[in-house]
Structures are given as C-alpha cells and as structure tokens.
C-alpha positions in Angstrom: -44.3 -10.2 61.8 -46.1 -12.5 64.1 -43.3 -12.1 66.6 -43.4 -8.7 66.2 -47.1 -8.6 66.7 -47.1 -11.0 69.4 -44.6 -9.4 71.1 -46.3 -5.9 70.8 -49.5 -7.6 72.0 -47.2 -9.3 75.3 -46.1 -5.2 76.0 -49.6 -3.2 75.4 -52.4 -5.2 74.8 -55.0 -7.4 77.7 -53.7 -10.7 77.8 -55.9 -13.4 80.2 -51.7 -15.0 80.5 -48.5 -13.5 79.6 -46.9 -16.9 80.0 -48.5 -18.7 77.6 -48.0 -15.4 75.1 -44.1 -15.0 76.1 -43.8 -18.7 75.3 -45.2 -17.9 71.5 -42.8 -15.1 71.1 -40.0 -17.0 72.5 -41.1 -19.8 70.0 -41.6 -17.4 66.7 -38.2 -16.8 67.1 -36.0 -19.6 67.4 -38.3 -21.1 64.3 -37.6 -17.8 62.9 -33.9 -17.8 64.3 -33.4 -21.5 63.0 -35.3 -21.0 59.3 -32.6 -18.5 58.6 -29.0 -20.7 60.0 -31.1 -23.6 57.6 -31.0 -21.8 54.4 -27.2 -20.3 55.2 -26.9 -24.2 56.1 -27.7 -25.6 53.0 -25.6 -22.4 51.2 -22.7 -24.0 53.0 -23.3 -27.7 51.8 -23.7 -26.4 48.5 -20.7 -24.6 48.2 -18.5 -27.0 50.1 -20.9 -30.0 47.4 -19.1 -33.3 47.6 -16.6 -33.3 51.2 -18.9 -35.5 53.1 -16.6 -34.0 56.6 -18.1 -30.8 55.9 -21.8 -31.6 55.4 -21.9 -33.6 58.9 -19.8 -30.3 59.9 -21.6 -27.8 59.5 -25.0 -30.2 60.2 -23.8 -30.6 63.9 -23.3 -27.3 64.0 -26.5 -25.7 62.7 -27.9 -28.6 65.5 -26.0 -27.7 68.0 -26.5 -24.2 67.6 -30.7 -25.0 67.2 -30.5 -26.8 70.5 -29.4 -23.9 72.7 -31.6 -21.2 71.5 -33.9 -23.9 72.7 -32.8 -22.9 75.8 -34.7 -19.5 76.1 -37.8 -22.0 77.2 -37.0 -22.8 80.3 -37.8 -19.3 81.6 -39.7 -17.7 78.9 -43.3 -19.2 81.1 -42.8 -17.5 84.9 -40.3 -15.0 83.1 -43.5 -12.3 82.3 -46.5 -11.5 85.0 -49.6 -9.7 85.2 -49.6 -6.7 87.1 -51.9 -6.7 89.6 -55.7 -7.6 88.0 -54.6 -5.8 84.8 -55.1 -8.3 82.3 -51.3 -6.6 81.2 -47.8 -8.0 81.4 -44.3 -6.6 82.6 -41.6 -8.8 82.4 -39.9 -9.5 86.2 -36.4 -11.1 85.4 -34.3 -11.4 82.8 -33.2 -15.3 80.9 -30.2 -16.3 82.1 -30.4 -18.7 79.2 -30.9 -15.4 76.6 -27.0 -14.5 75.8 -25.9 -18.6 74.9 -29.4 -19.0 73.0 -28.2 -16.2 70.7 -24.3 -16.4 70.4 -24.5 -20.2 69.6 -26.2 -19.2 66.2 -23.9 -16.0 65.7 -21.3 -18.2 65.8 -21.9 -20.5 63.4 -23.0 -17.6 60.8 -20.0 -16.4 61.7 -18.2 -20.3 60.8 -20.7 -20.9 57.3 -19.6 -17.5 56.3 -15.7 -17.3 57.0 -15.9 -21.2 55.3 -18.0 -19.8 52.3 -15.4 -17.3 51.9 -12.4 -19.1 52.1 -13.3 -21.9 49.9 -14.9 -18.4 47.4 -12.4 -16.7 47.6 -9.6 -19.9 47.5 -11.1 -21.5 44.2 -11.5 -18.0 42.2 -8.6 -16.0 43.3 -5.0 -15.8 42.8 -4.6 -12.2 44.0 -6.6 -9.4 44.9 -7.5 -9.8 48.7 -9.4 -7.0 50.6 -10.7 -5.7 47.0 -12.1 -9.2 45.5 -13.3 -10.2 48.8 -15.8 -7.0 49.8 -16.5 -6.7 46.2 -16.6 -10.1 44.5 -15.0 -8.6 40.8 -12.5 -10.9 38.9 -15.5 -13.9 40.3 -17.7 -15.6 38.3 -20.9 -13.8 38.2 -22.7 -17.4 40.5 -19.9 -16.3 42.5 -20.0 -13.4 43.4 -23.8 -13.6 43.6 -22.9 -16.1 46.2 -20.5 -14.5 48.2 -22.4 -11.1 48.1 -26.1 -12.4 49.1 -23.5 -14.5 51.5 -22.3 -10.8 53.0 -25.9 -9.4 52.8 -26.8 -12.2 54.9 -24.3 -11.4 57.7 -25.2 -8.4 57.9 
C-alpha cells in the first residue's frame, strides 16, 4: 500500500525531492518482495524438515534473490528528476539492473514451488499425474492445503 501511495505521489503530486521518493518506492518494493519470498522459504523449510542440505540451499538462494533485488538501488536516486521548477517528477531513464533484480526472485519462487510440489506429490501419490498436480485430489487435507497455497502464491 505504501509502495502504491509513493509511486502515485512520485508521478502526480508535488514533490520537493524526486530522488528520495524514488528510493522510497524501491525500498518498499524490495522489502515486500523479500518478505513474500521469505514466507515461501519457510514453507520450503517446513516441507523439507530434517533435510539440512535443502535448508541451506534454499536459504542461500533466498539471500541471493534478496541481494540481487537490492541492485535496483544503484540507479534509483538518479532515475527521477524534477520537471523544471514545477515540483513534479519524470523518470528520465530505465534502470539497467531492473531486469536482474526481478528475474532472480521469480526464479527462486519457481524453484521452491517445483521442489515443494515434487516433495508433496512424491510422498503421497503413486498415480494420478496432472489431475493430482492441479487439484490435489487424493492428497491428505494438510498436504492439499500446502500444495494449493503454493499454487495460489505462485500464480
């Protein structure tokens, strides 16, 4: 919500320091992305309980994702400039680090989603294929809830 308010302020409202508001928008985006990915990380830790190797791999990948998300700070301050003396801002260039900053967390989420799905389906089903994968039919209630919650998050 704060991200949306700051972004709307940056694009429409009178702002005395465009760079500071742009940094605020980026900060909120990075924090919300890291928090959402952390919840998914904790879900992977729960599903792979007792497997320290997977705990360490997922935690490392989460740290890499958060670290690459912070790459957007490199150009955030200079990306928005004031239009003459109007106190309104305009974005004057694209961020070169923007693509890596958002692709890496998506890759992390994809990996975690596939790992959780594999673990749940391999532990509870012997057959069923796509139908079990998409709906969770024939799974216990808790496993179905974890699978469907992962699907909702990922979508």
